C-alpha positions as CSV (number, residue, x, y, z in Angstrom):
1,M,118.2,107.0,106.6
2,K,121.6,107.5,108.2
3,A,122.9,105.1,110.9
4,V,122.9,106.4,114.4
5,S,126.3,107.1,115.7
6,T,127.6,105.9,119.1
7,E,127.5,109.6,120.3
8,Q,123.9,110.0,119.2
9,R,122.9,106.7,120.9
10,R,124.4,108.0,124.1
11,E,122.5,111.3,123.8
12,L,119.3,109.6,123.0
13,G,119.8,107.2,126.0
14,A,120.3,110.2,128.3
15,L,117.2,111.9,127.0
16,A,115.1,108.8,127.4
17,A,116.3,108.5,131.0
18,L,114.9,111.9,131.9
19,K,111.6,112.2,133.7
20,D,109.0,114.2,131.9
21,G,109.1,116.8,134.7
22,D,112.8,117.4,134.2
23,I,112.4,118.3,130.5
24,D,112.4,122.1,129.9
25,T,109.5,122.8,127.5
26,S,109.2,126.5,128.2
27,E,110.2,127.5,124.7
28,I,107.8,125.1,123.0
29,S,104.4,126.6,122.3
30,E,101.5,124.2,123.0
31,L,99.4,123.2,120.1
32,E,95.8,122.7,121.1
33,D,94.1,122.7,117.7
34,W,95.1,119.7,115.5
35,S,92.2,120.1,113.0
36,R,94.6,121.4,110.3
37,A,97.2,118.7,110.8
38,T,98.2,116.6,107.8
39,V,97.9,112.9,108.5
40,G,100.8,110.9,107.3
41,R,103.2,113.8,106.6
42,F,105.8,112.7,109.1
43,Y,104.2,109.5,110.4
44,R,102.5,106.9,108.3
45,P,100.2,104.5,110.3
46,I,101.0,100.8,109.9
47,K,98.8,99.2,107.3
48,E,97.2,95.8,108.1
49,P,95.8,93.6,105.4
50,V,92.2,92.5,106.0
51,T,89.5,90.8,104.1
52,I,86.3,92.8,103.9
53,R,83.0,92.0,102.2
54,L,81.4,95.0,100.4
55,D,78.2,95.3,98.4
56,A,79.1,94.8,94.7
57,D,77.6,98.2,93.7
58,V,79.6,100.0,96.4
59,L,82.8,98.4,95.3
60,A,82.0,99.1,91.6
61,W,81.4,102.8,92.5
62,L,84.7,103.0,94.3
63,R,86.6,101.3,91.5
64,S,84.9,103.5,88.9
65,Q,86.7,106.5,90.3
66,G,90.1,105.1,89.2
67,K,93.1,103.7,90.9
68,G,93.4,103.9,94.7
69,Y,90.0,102.6,95.7
70,Q,91.5,101.0,98.8
71,T,93.1,104.2,99.9
72,R,89.7,106.0,99.4
73,I,88.0,103.3,101.5
74,N,90.6,103.9,104.3
75,G,90.1,107.7,104.0
76,M,86.3,107.4,104.3
77,L,86.7,105.1,107.3
78,R,89.2,107.5,108.9
79,E,86.9,110.5,108.4
80,A,84.0,108.6,110.0
81,M,86.3,107.6,112.9
82,L,87.4,111.2,113.5
83,Q,83.9,112.5,113.3
84,R,82.7,110.0,115.8
85,R,85.6,110.7,118.1
86,T,84.8,114.5,117.9
87,R,81.1,113.9,118.6
88,C,81.8,111.6,121.5
89,R,84.1,114.2,123.2
90,H,81.4,116.9,123.0
91,V,78.6,114.8,124.6
């Protein structure tokens, strides 16, 4: 990643100082449906190490599918979270 120049810092400061209402967004189309968005394409959530106790058979099943079992666990939990969020909004 390139270092930010003095000019760029000045421009970013000026933009940050603007109130939301002063920003012209008329040329930006509003995106209402995020269901096809790719998580992590431009932003990667911060990972936090945790200790979790899983049933041995569940862990064996996850590991039997090859490398990346922790990533799969995270994906399963994210999917459950998103489904619950969607359900809660429609209630």
